[in-house]
C-alpha positions as CSV (number, residue, x, y, z in Angstrom):
1,M,44.5,-1.5,47.6
2,T,46.9,-2.7,50.3
3,M,48.8,-5.2,48.1
4,R,49.1,-2.7,45.3
5,T,50.4,0.0,47.7
6,A,52.9,-2.4,49.2
7,A,54.2,-3.3,45.7
8,V,54.8,0.3,44.7
9,L,56.3,1.4,48.0
10,G,58.6,-1.6,48.0
11,A,60.0,-0.8,44.5
12,D,63.5,0.6,44.4
13,T,65.4,2.0,41.5
14,D,68.6,3.9,41.1
15,A,67.1,7.0,39.5
16,P,64.1,9.1,40.7
17,D,62.7,9.2,37.1
18,G,62.9,5.4,37.0
19,R,60.8,5.2,40.1
20,A,58.1,7.4,38.7
21,I,57.9,5.3,35.5
22,Q,57.7,2.1,37.6
23,I,55.0,3.6,39.8
24,L,52.8,4.4,36.8
25,K,53.5,1.0,35.2
26,L,52.7,-0.9,38.4
27,S,49.5,1.1,38.9
28,M,48.4,0.4,35.3
29,A,49.1,-3.3,35.7
30,A,47.3,-3.5,39.1
31,S,44.3,-1.7,37.5
32,G,44.2,-4.3,34.7
33,R,44.2,-7.1,37.2
34,L,41.4,-5.6,39.2
35,R,39.2,-5.4,36.1
36,Q,39.4,-9.1,35.3
37,P,35.8,-10.4,34.6
38,V,33.8,-11.9,37.4
39,P,31.6,-15.0,36.7
40,G,28.5,-13.0,37.3
41,V,26.0,-15.5,35.8
42,A,27.4,-18.3,37.8
43,I,27.4,-16.3,41.1
44,G,24.0,-14.9,40.5
45,T,22.6,-18.3,39.8
46,A,24.3,-19.9,42.8
47,T,23.0,-17.1,45.1
48,F,19.5,-17.6,43.7
49,L,19.6,-21.3,44.3
50,V,20.6,-20.7,47.9
51,A,17.8,-18.2,48.4
52,L,15.3,-20.6,46.8
53,L,16.3,-23.5,49.1
54,L,16.1,-21.2,52.1
55,R,12.7,-19.9,51.0
56,F,11.4,-23.5,50.7
57,A,12.8,-24.2,54.2
58,L,11.0,-21.1,55.6
59,H,7.8,-21.7,53.7
60,P,6.0,-23.6,56.4
61,V,6.6,-20.9,59.0
62,L,6.2,-17.7,56.9
63,P,2.8,-16.0,56.8
64,P,1.1,-15.5,53.4
65,G,2.3,-12.4,51.5
66,F,6.1,-13.0,51.7
67,P,6.9,-14.6,48.3
68,F,10.1,-12.6,47.9
69,F,11.3,-13.0,51.5
70,T,14.7,-14.5,50.8
71,F,15.1,-13.2,47.3
72,F,15.7,-9.5,48.1
73,P,18.8,-10.3,50.2
74,A,20.0,-12.6,47.5
75,V,19.8,-9.9,44.8
76,I,21.6,-7.4,47.1
77,L,24.3,-9.9,48.1
78,S,25.0,-11.1,44.5
79,T,25.1,-7.5,43.3
80,F,27.4,-6.5,46.1
81,L,29.8,-9.4,45.5
82,C,29.9,-9.6,41.7
83,G,28.2,-6.6,40.2
84,A,25.0,-5.7,38.4
85,R,25.2,-8.7,36.0
86,A,25.1,-11.2,38.9
87,G,22.3,-9.2,40.6
88,T,20.2,-9.0,37.4
89,V,20.6,-12.8,36.9
90,C,19.6,-13.5,40.5
91,A,16.6,-11.0,40.3
92,V,15.2,-12.6,37.1
93,L,15.5,-16.1,38.4
94,S,14.1,-15.1,41.8
95,G,11.1,-13.4,40.2
96,V,10.2,-16.4,38.1
97,A,10.7,-18.8,41.0
98,A,8.6,-16.7,43.4
99,W,5.8,-16.4,40.7
100,Y,5.7,-20.2,40.2
101,F,6.3,-21.5,43.7
102,F,5.1,-18.9,46.2
103,I,2.5,-16.6,44.6
104,P,-1.0,-18.2,44.5
105,P,-2.2,-20.2,42.7
106,L,1.0,-22.2,43.4
107,G,2.7,-24.2,40.7
108,S,1.4,-22.2,37.8
109,F,2.3,-19.0,35.8
110,V,-1.1,-17.3,36.2
111,L,-0.8,-13.6,35.5
112,D,-3.6,-11.5,37.0
113,R,-3.5,-8.0,38.4
114,T,-2.3,-9.0,41.9
115,V,0.5,-11.2,40.5
116,L,1.5,-8.5,38.0
117,T,1.7,-5.8,40.7
118,A,3.8,-8.1,43.0
119,L,6.2,-8.9,40.2
120,A,6.4,-5.3,39.1
121,L,7.1,-4.1,42.7
122,F,9.8,-6.8,43.1
123,A,11.4,-5.8,39.8
124,L,11.3,-2.1,40.7
125,V,12.8,-2.5,44.2
126,A,15.4,-5.1,42.9
127,G,16.3,-2.8,40.0
128,I,16.8,0.2,42.3
129,D,18.9,-1.9,44.7
130,I,21.1,-3.2,41.8
131,L,21.5,0.3,40.3
132,L,22.4,2.0,43.6
133,I,24.9,-0.7,44.7
134,D,26.5,-0.7,41.2
135,V,26.8,3.1,41.3
136,V,28.2,3.2,44.8
137,Q,30.8,0.4,44.0
138,R,31.9,2.2,40.8
139,V,32.3,5.5,42.6
140,T,34.0,3.9,45.5
141,A,36.4,2.0,43.2
142,G,37.3,5.2,41.5
143,L,38.0,7.0,44.7
144,I,40.1,4.1,46.1
145,G,42.1,3.9,42.9
146,A,42.8,7.6,42.8
147,E,43.7,7.6,46.5
148,A,46.2,4.8,46.0
149,E,47.8,6.6,43.1
150,A,48.1,9.8,45.2
151,R,49.6,7.8,48.2
152,H,52.2,6.2,45.9
153,L,53.2,9.6,44.5
154,L,53.3,11.2,47.9
155,A,55.7,8.5,49.1
156,Q,57.7,9.1,46.0
157,Q,58.0,12.8,46.8
158,R,59.3,12.0,50.2
159,R,62.0,9.7,48.8
160,L,62.8,12.4,46.3
161,V,63.4,15.0,49.1
162,E,65.8,12.5,50.8
163,D,67.7,11.9,47.6
164,L,68.1,15.6,46.9
165,R,69.9,16.2,50.2
166,T,72.9,14.3,48.8
167,E,72.8,16.1,45.4
168,T,75.8,18.4,44.8
169,D,74.6,19.6,41.4
170,S,72.0,22.3,42.1
171,R,70.8,22.4,38.5
172,V,70.1,18.6,38.5
173,M,68.4,18.9,41.9
174,H,66.0,21.7,40.8
175,Q,65.2,20.1,37.5
176,T,64.4,16.7,39.2
177,L,62.3,18.4,41.9
178,A,60.3,20.3,39.3
179,E,59.6,17.1,37.4
180,K,58.5,15.2,40.4
181,S,56.4,18.0,41.8
182,L,54.6,18.4,38.5
183,L,53.9,14.6,38.3
184,L,52.5,14.7,41.9
185,D,50.4,17.8,41.2
186,L,48.9,16.2,38.1
187,A,48.0,13.0,40.0
188,L,46.5,14.9,43.0
189,K,44.4,17.1,40.6
190,A,43.2,14.1,38.8
191,A,42.2,12.4,42.0
192,Q,40.8,15.7,43.5
193,A,42.9,15.0,46.6
194,G,44.1,17.5,49.1
195,T,47.4,17.4,50.9
196,W,48.3,18.7,54.3
197,H,51.5,19.1,56.5
198,Y,51.0,19.4,60.2
199,R,53.9,20.7,62.3
200,V,53.8,19.0,65.7
201,A,55.8,21.6,67.5
202,T,53.5,24.6,66.5
203,G,50.1,22.9,66.1
204,R,49.8,24.6,62.7
205,V,48.9,22.8,59.4
206,L,49.6,23.8,55.8
207,L,46.6,23.0,53.5
208,S,47.0,22.6,49.8
209,A,44.6,24.5,47.5
210,E,42.4,21.5,47.0
211,M,42.1,20.9,50.7
212,A,41.4,24.6,51.3
213,R,38.5,24.3,48.8
214,Q,37.2,21.2,50.6
215,H,37.0,23.2,53.8
216,G,35.6,26.3,52.2
217,L,38.7,28.4,52.9
218,G,39.3,29.7,49.5
219,E,41.1,28.6,46.3
220,A,44.8,28.9,47.4
221,E,47.2,27.2,49.7
222,I,46.8,28.3,53.3
223,E,48.4,27.8,56.7
224,I,46.0,27.6,59.7
225,D,46.0,26.8,63.4
226,I,44.4,23.4,63.9
227,A,42.7,24.2,67.2
228,R,41.7,27.8,66.5
229,D,40.9,27.6,62.8
230,W,40.2,24.0,61.8
231,R,38.3,22.7,64.8
232,P,35.3,25.2,64.5
233,L,34.7,24.1,60.9
234,V,34.2,20.4,61.8
235,H,31.3,18.7,63.5
236,P,32.1,18.5,67.2
237,D,31.9,14.7,67.5
238,D,34.1,14.3,64.4
239,A,36.6,16.9,65.5
240,E,37.1,15.3,68.9
241,R,37.5,11.8,67.3
242,T,39.9,13.0,64.6
243,L,42.1,15.0,67.0
244,T,42.3,12.0,69.3
245,A,43.4,9.8,66.4
246,L,46.0,12.3,65.4
247,D,47.4,12.5,69.0
248,R,47.5,8.7,69.1
249,A,49.4,8.5,65.8
250,I,51.9,11.1,67.0
251,A,52.4,9.2,70.3
252,T,53.0,5.9,68.5
253,R,54.9,7.3,65.5
254,G,52.3,5.6,63.3
255,T,49.5,6.4,60.9
256,F,45.9,7.3,61.2
257,E,42.7,7.4,59.1
258,T,39.5,9.3,59.8
259,E,36.3,10.7,58.3
260,F,34.7,14.0,59.3
261,R,32.0,16.4,58.4
262,I,32.7,20.0,57.5
263,G,30.1,22.7,57.9
264,R,30.3,25.2,55.0
265,A,29.3,28.9,55.2
266,N,26.4,28.3,52.9
267,G,24.9,25.7,55.3
268,E,26.1,22.7,53.3
269,T,27.7,19.8,55.0
270,R,30.6,18.0,53.2
271,W,32.1,14.6,54.1
272,V,35.9,14.3,54.0
273,S,38.1,11.2,54.3
274,G,41.6,11.8,55.7
275,T,44.8,9.8,56.2
276,G,48.1,10.7,57.6
277,R,51.6,9.5,58.6
278,V,54.0,10.7,61.2
279,E,57.5,11.8,60.1
280,V,60.3,11.9,62.7
281,D,63.4,14.0,63.0
282,D,67.0,12.7,63.3
283,R,66.4,12.0,67.0
284,G,63.3,9.9,66.3
285,E,61.0,12.5,67.7
286,P,57.7,13.4,65.8
287,E,58.2,16.5,63.6
288,W,55.6,16.4,60.9
289,V,52.3,14.6,60.1
290,V,51.7,14.5,56.4
291,G,48.6,13.2,54.6
292,L,45.8,13.3,52.1
293,T,42.1,14.2,52.1
294,F,39.3,13.3,49.7
295,D,35.8,14.7,49.4
296,I,33.6,11.6,49.9
297,T,30.3,13.5,50.1
298,D,28.8,11.8,47.0
299,R,29.7,8.3,48.4
300,K,28.1,9.1,51.7
301,R,24.9,10.4,50.1
302,A,24.7,7.2,48.0
303,E,25.1,5.1,51.1
304,Q,22.4,7.0,52.9
305,Q,20.1,6.7,49.9
306,I,20.6,3.0,49.8
307,A,19.8,2.7,53.5
308,H,16.7,4.9,53.1
309,L,15.4,2.8,50.2
310,A,15.9,-0.4,52.2
311,H,13.4,0.9,54.9
312,H,11.1,3.3,53.1
313,D,8.4,3.2,50.5
314,P,9.8,4.8,47.3
315,L,6.4,6.3,46.3
316,T,5.3,8.0,49.6
317,G,8.5,8.1,51.6
318,L,6.7,6.3,54.5
319,A,8.2,3.4,56.3
320,N,8.0,0.2,54.3
321,R,7.0,-3.3,55.5
322,T,10.6,-4.1,56.7
323,R,10.7,-1.0,58.8
324,F,7.2,-1.6,60.2
325,R,8.2,-5.1,61.2
326,E,11.3,-3.9,63.0
327,Q,9.4,-1.2,64.9
328,F,6.5,-3.5,65.7
329,L,8.7,-6.1,67.3
330,R,10.5,-3.4,69.3
331,E,7.3,-2.0,70.7
332,I,6.0,-5.4,71.7
333,A,9.3,-6.1,73.4
334,L,8.9,-2.9,75.4
335,V,5.3,-3.9,76.4
336,K,6.5,-7.3,77.5
337,R,9.1,-5.6,79.8
338,G,6.3,-3.6,81.5
339,G,6.2,-0.6,79.3
340,A,3.1,1.3,78.3
341,G,0.5,-0.3,76.0
342,C,0.2,0.4,72.3
343,A,-2.2,0.0,69.4
344,L,-1.9,-1.3,65.9
345,L,-4.2,0.3,63.3
346,C,-4.6,-1.4,60.0
347,L,-5.9,0.9,57.2
348,D,-7.3,0.0,53.8
349,L,-8.6,2.7,51.4
350,D,-12.2,2.6,50.3
351,G,-12.8,3.3,46.6
352,F,-9.2,3.6,45.6
353,K,-9.5,1.0,42.9
354,A,-12.0,3.1,41.1
355,V,-9.5,6.0,41.0
356,N,-6.9,3.8,39.3
357,D,-9.5,2.4,36.9
358,T,-11.0,5.7,35.9
359,L,-8.2,8.2,36.2
360,G,-5.2,6.0,35.7
361,H,-2.3,4.9,37.9
362,A,-0.6,8.3,37.8
363,A,-3.6,9.9,39.5
364,G,-3.7,7.0,41.9
365,D,-0.1,7.5,42.9
366,A,-0.8,11.2,43.4
367,V,-3.7,10.4,45.7
368,L,-1.5,8.1,47.7
369,R,1.2,10.8,48.1
370,I,-1.4,13.3,49.2
371,L,-2.9,11.0,51.8
372,A,0.5,9.9,53.1
373,D,1.3,13.6,53.7
374,R,-2.0,14.1,55.5
375,M,-1.5,11.0,57.7
376,R,2.1,12.0,58.4
377,A,0.8,15.4,59.8
378,I,-1.6,13.6,62.2
379,V,0.6,10.7,63.5
380,R,3.1,11.6,66.2
381,I,6.8,11.5,65.6
382,E,7.2,8.8,68.1
383,D,4.7,6.6,66.4
384,T,5.2,4.6,63.2
385,L,3.3,5.2,59.9
386,A,4.0,2.7,57.2
387,R,2.7,1.7,53.7
388,L,2.6,-2.1,53.3
389,G,1.8,-1.9,49.6
390,G,-1.0,-0.9,47.3
391,D,-3.6,1.1,49.4
392,E,-2.7,-0.7,52.7
393,F,-1.2,1.3,55.6
394,V,-0.5,0.6,59.3
395,V,0.0,2.8,62.3
396,I,1.8,1.8,65.5
397,Q,0.5,4.1,68.2
398,T,2.8,4.0,71.3
399,G,2.5,5.1,74.9
400,L,-1.2,4.5,75.3
401,D,-2.8,5.1,78.6
402,Q,-6.4,4.2,77.5
403,A,-8.1,2.7,74.5
404,A,-9.8,6.0,73.8
405,D,-6.6,7.4,72.5
406,A,-6.6,4.9,69.7
407,A,-10.2,5.7,69.0
408,I,-9.4,9.4,68.7
409,L,-6.6,8.7,66.2
410,A,-8.8,6.3,64.1
411,E,-11.5,9.0,63.9
412,R,-9.0,11.7,62.9
413,L,-7.6,9.4,60.2
414,T,-11.0,8.7,58.9
415,R,-11.9,12.4,58.6
416,T,-8.6,13.4,57.1
417,I,-8.5,10.7,54.5
418,S,-12.1,11.2,53.4
419,A,-11.5,14.9,52.5
420,P,-11.3,15.4,48.7
421,C,-7.9,15.4,47.0
422,R,-7.4,17.9,44.2
423,I,-5.9,16.0,41.2
424,D,-5.5,17.8,37.8
425,G,-8.2,20.3,38.6
426,S,-10.7,17.8,39.9
427,D,-11.7,16.6,43.3
428,V,-11.1,12.9,44.0
429,S,-12.5,11.3,47.1
430,V,-11.7,8.0,48.8
431,G,-12.5,6.7,52.2
432,V,-10.8,4.4,54.7
433,S,-11.7,1.4,56.8
434,I,-9.6,0.8,60.0
435,G,-9.1,-2.2,62.2
436,V,-7.7,-1.5,65.7
437,A,-5.9,-4.0,68.0
438,L,-4.7,-3.2,71.5
439,I,-1.5,-4.5,73.0
440,P,-1.6,-6.3,75.4
441,A,-5.4,-6.6,75.6
442,D,-5.7,-8.3,72.2
443,G,-2.5,-10.3,72.4
444,I,1.2,-10.1,72.8
445,E,2.5,-12.1,69.8
446,P,3.2,-10.0,66.6
447,D,1.5,-12.2,64.0
448,A,-1.6,-12.8,66.1
449,I,-2.0,-9.1,66.8
450,Y,-1.7,-8.2,63.1
451,Q,-4.2,-10.8,62.1
452,S,-6.7,-9.5,64.8
453,A,-6.4,-5.9,63.5
454,D,-6.7,-7.2,59.9
455,R,-9.9,-9.1,60.8
456,A,-11.3,-6.0,62.5
457,L,-10.5,-4.0,59.3
458,Y,-12.6,-6.3,57.2
459,Q,-15.4,-6.1,59.7
460,A,-15.4,-2.3,59.2
461,K,-15.6,-2.8,55.4
462,A,-18.4,-5.3,55.8
463,Q,-20.4,-2.9,58.0
464,G,-20.4,0.0,55.7
465,R,-16.8,1.2,55.2
466,G,-15.6,4.6,56.2
467,T,-15.3,3.6,59.9
468,Y,-13.2,1.6,62.3
469,R,-13.7,-1.5,64.4
470,W,-12.0,-3.0,67.4
471,A,-10.3,-6.4,67.3
472,G,-11.8,-7.1,70.8
473,R,-15.3,-6.4,72.1
474,P,-17.0,-3.3,70.5
475,D,-17.2,-1.4,73.8
476,R,-13.5,-1.5,74.2
477,G,-12.4,0.9,76.9
478,A,-9.2,-0.5,78.4
479,L,-5.8,-1.6,77.3
480,S,-5.8,-4.8,79.4
């Protein structure tokens, strides 16, 4: 965008109409160059090969259950760099390689239920990543292109005003101004861009109709006081930052860019991107700041959705394995620095497979969502509840003073989960087995703690299910 803008602003012709034609031609030529094809297959394949080599290098130190450890970042990176085609190529190659090399039995293409589930989940998450990144890039590219066009035409309008000062023929002056204004208005409408003119001496700003709509101030051009009228509409943190950037630009006779949130009367929050440039008078003193605004709410929502999907389970909305790992390492670090103890509870549903086999996976998914909501209501906001996959869940219980607190939570989870779920007019019941490990009593290293809790979980299953077991001695009563 920078090279393209420089090329247009640097163009000089003898007639205002000639400049308008050159701006449009240069913009079309630049757009054509930006759409040159990218070697997606080659980039996707190369990214996959790097991920495969890295996965082989990490294989000796990774615990079981991470066949796609390096392939997810490779899919995201290749999609981000070269688009959906490269991401798809990388995803397909990654799935095949993980199946053959890293999913037991190794070195074969055995397709059982476990392998099929793992590959399906990988394909689902990778597909969502590719789709969302592609959508965000397309939307962003469109906004950037439209913004550049509007910037070019706004610069053209300023040049036009300067040229018209020397015109002696008023008829030619008015005709040229009308043509240029129409061209600019058409470009701004196409880009859904708002314009604004801020007078430094008065602190008042003139908003175009589009910018007034962005701020929820009606459908017509309006002049407002920036401190009295504009500031209350904007999030306090964003308003302070934006006004500071504006003052800095005025002091340096430069430009500024900002993003801010606007609170609408209906309770909706909109994101706006703004850019401006200082105009000086004949003495070189700042007189005006003129600029553009774009509504970037859709782009921000897409970015937030991508970030959410990267750390949350798409079925239940709970934290996923990645988020769990981050929180687990953070809590252990706090304990090592002398903080309060914590507990890790590993949960595995009893009888869930029968639900899938008899009622189908749709009913199974409904049960998982219901149970996730129930557990979310029990677990404190400062604790972490995550779904690792299938019917496996974990809870990180923080700030423990005594082991009894973990026992109370385990008992509440057992009772809550065992209550029947109403699915399509029928009651469906499952149970849960829980393994509990205390930190630091049962260890301080993440993998060892998880394995201890997992072993305790299978002890609970072996001893009748529907209960919990400690990783340490059965009469556990202390955290250390």
